[in-house]
C-alpha positions as CSV (number, residue, x, y, z in Angstrom):
1,X,0.0,0.0,0.0
2,X,1.4,3.4,-1.0
3,X,2.0,6.3,1.4
4,X,-0.8,8.4,-0.1
5,X,-3.4,5.6,0.4
6,X,-2.9,5.5,4.2
7,X,-4.6,8.9,5.0
8,X,-7.5,8.0,2.8
9,X,-7.8,4.6,4.4
10,X,-7.6,6.1,7.9
11,X,-10.3,8.7,7.0
12,X,-12.6,5.9,5.7
13,X,-12.1,3.8,8.8
14,X,-12.7,6.8,11.1
15,X,-15.9,7.7,9.3
16,X,-17.1,4.1,9.6
17,X,-16.4,3.9,13.3
18,X,-17.6,7.4,14.4
19,X,-21.3,6.7,13.7
20,X,-21.1,3.7,16.0
21,X,-20.1,6.0,18.8
22,X,-16.8,4.2,19.2
23,X,-13.7,6.3,20.0
24,X,-11.3,6.3,17.1
25,X,-7.9,5.9,18.8
26,X,-5.2,7.9,17.2
27,X,-7.7,9.9,15.2
28,X,-6.5,13.4,14.3
29,X,-7.8,15.9,16.8
30,X,-9.0,18.0,13.9
31,X,-10.8,15.4,11.8
32,X,-13.8,17.7,11.5
33,X,-11.6,20.2,9.7
34,X,-11.6,17.8,6.7
35,X,-14.6,19.1,4.7
36,X,-15.4,15.6,3.6
37,X,-16.3,14.6,7.1
38,X,-18.9,17.3,7.7
39,X,-20.2,16.9,4.2
40,X,-20.9,13.3,4.9
41,X,-23.2,14.2,7.8
42,X,-24.9,16.9,5.8
43,X,-25.6,14.4,3.0
44,X,-27.1,12.0,5.4
45,X,-29.3,14.7,6.9
46,X,-30.5,15.8,3.4
47,X,-31.2,12.2,2.5
48,X,-33.3,11.8,5.7
49,X,-35.2,15.0,4.8
50,X,-35.8,13.9,1.3
51,X,-37.0,10.4,2.3
52,X,-39.4,11.9,4.9
53,X,-40.9,14.5,2.5
54,X,-43.2,11.9,1.0
55,X,-44.0,10.3,4.3
56,X,-47.5,11.2,5.4
57,X,-48.7,8.6,7.8
58,X,-46.4,7.9,10.7
59,X,-44.2,11.0,10.2
60,X,-46.4,13.4,12.1
61,X,-45.7,13.8,15.8
62,X,-48.4,13.7,18.5
63,X,-46.8,16.8,20.0
64,X,-44.7,19.7,18.9
65,X,-40.9,19.4,19.3
66,X,-38.8,22.4,20.1
67,X,-35.8,23.0,17.8
68,X,-33.2,25.7,17.4
69,X,-33.7,28.5,14.9
70,X,-31.2,27.8,12.1
71,X,-31.3,31.2,10.4
72,X,-28.0,33.0,10.3
73,X,-27.5,36.7,10.0
74,X,-24.0,36.6,8.4
75,X,-23.3,40.2,9.4
76,X,-24.0,39.5,13.0
77,X,-22.3,36.1,13.0
78,X,-19.0,37.6,11.7
79,X,-19.1,40.2,14.4
80,X,-19.7,37.7,17.2
81,X,-16.9,36.7,19.5
82,X,-15.7,33.1,18.9
83,X,-17.0,32.2,22.4
84,X,-20.4,33.4,21.5
85,X,-20.4,31.5,18.3
86,X,-19.3,28.3,20.1
87,X,-22.0,28.8,22.7
88,X,-24.7,29.2,20.1
89,X,-23.5,26.1,18.3
90,X,-23.3,24.0,21.5
91,X,-26.8,25.2,22.6
92,X,-28.2,24.4,19.2
93,X,-26.5,21.0,19.0
94,X,-27.9,20.1,22.5
95,X,-31.4,21.2,21.6
96,X,-31.3,19.5,18.3
97,X,-30.1,16.3,20.0
98,X,-32.9,16.5,22.5
99,X,-35.4,17.0,19.6
100,X,-34.1,14.1,17.6
101,X,-34.3,11.8,20.7
102,X,-37.8,13.0,21.4
103,X,-38.8,12.4,17.8
104,X,-37.2,8.9,18.1
105,X,-39.4,8.2,21.2
106,X,-42.5,9.5,19.6
107,X,-42.0,7.4,16.5
108,X,-41.4,4.3,18.6
109,X,-44.7,4.9,20.3
110,X,-46.8,5.1,17.1
111,X,-49.1,2.2,16.4
112,X,-47.4,1.4,13.1
113,X,-43.8,2.6,13.2
114,X,-42.3,2.8,9.7
115,X,-38.9,1.2,9.4
116,X,-37.4,3.7,7.0
117,X,-38.0,6.9,9.0
118,X,-36.9,5.1,12.2
119,X,-33.7,4.1,10.5
120,X,-33.0,7.7,9.6
121,X,-33.8,8.9,13.1
122,X,-31.4,6.3,14.5
123,X,-28.7,7.4,12.1
124,X,-29.3,11.1,13.1
125,X,-28.9,10.2,16.8
126,X,-25.6,8.4,16.1
127,X,-24.4,11.2,13.9
128,X,-25.2,13.9,16.5
129,X,-23.2,12.0,19.1
130,X,-20.3,11.7,16.6
131,X,-20.4,15.4,15.8
132,X,-20.4,16.2,19.5
133,X,-17.2,14.1,19.9
134,X,-15.6,15.7,16.8
135,X,-16.3,19.2,18.2
136,X,-14.8,18.2,21.6
137,X,-11.7,16.8,19.8
138,X,-11.4,20.2,18.0
139,X,-11.0,21.7,21.4
140,X,-14.2,23.6,21.6
141,X,-15.9,23.6,24.9
142,X,-19.5,23.0,25.6
143,X,-19.5,25.7,28.3
144,X,-17.5,28.5,26.7
145,X,-16.9,31.3,29.2
146,X,-18.0,34.7,27.9
147,X,-16.6,38.0,29.1
148,X,-18.6,39.2,32.1
149,X,-20.0,42.2,30.1
150,X,-21.2,39.9,27.3
151,X,-24.3,38.0,28.3
152,X,-25.3,35.3,25.8
153,X,-28.5,36.0,23.9
154,X,-31.1,33.4,24.5
155,X,-31.2,30.7,21.8
156,X,-34.0,31.4,19.4
157,X,-36.3,28.4,19.0
158,X,-39.5,27.3,17.4
159,X,-41.5,24.0,17.1
160,X,-42.0,21.4,14.5
161,X,-44.7,18.8,14.2
162,X,-43.4,16.4,11.5
163,X,-40.3,14.3,10.9
164,X,-39.6,16.1,7.6
165,X,-39.5,19.5,9.3
166,X,-37.2,18.1,12.0
167,X,-34.8,16.7,9.4
168,X,-34.9,20.1,7.5
169,X,-33.8,21.9,10.7
170,X,-31.1,19.2,11.3
171,X,-29.8,19.7,7.8
172,X,-30.0,23.5,7.9
173,X,-28.1,23.5,11.3
174,X,-25.3,21.4,9.9
175,X,-25.0,23.4,6.7
176,X,-25.3,26.7,8.5
177,X,-24.1,27.4,12.0
178,X,-22.1,24.3,12.4
179,X,-20.3,24.7,9.1
180,X,-19.6,28.4,9.8
181,X,-18.3,27.7,13.2
182,X,-16.1,24.7,12.4
183,X,-14.6,26.5,9.4
184,X,-13.6,29.5,11.6
185,X,-12.3,27.3,14.4
186,X,-10.3,25.2,12.0
187,X,-8.8,28.4,10.4
188,X,-7.9,29.7,13.8
189,X,-6.2,26.5,14.7
190,X,-4.1,26.5,11.5
191,X,-2.5,29.9,12.4
């Protein structure tokens, strides 16, 4: 095996082990800085959203689920302190994880749970755990300390009532705030 094949093989093995929630020993601390890694999660989220678009029965929730608002004002985002950005990403990730877990529980309690949506929800649960681990490995902290004069703005939220809407938020969060934040954190780390 040639020297240039090893990094690709290592990346492939890492991507296969991460969704299982297994620690990848010797994994580069900055694996999330490889755009292919985050892109894989985004593609999975989009696939889940597309699959559930046509799902009518069994994809509506019996209650509303609170999710983070994924809209990004780029002007405001660029002016935010990196600690504020991190806090917003961690809060959004935590709320999104809770929402996916709640959706998983609600789907399991339906009279006729559909296998395909359940599979995508299970993948999303695993992916969010992996993304949390990747962010920790990047060195970002879940409880970033903000300067005393800067109080964090409350996380904007709204509710969803279908699996398709939940996956849309999941996809938008990954493509938006998470991608923006990791891109900036990776650039800062390269300096």
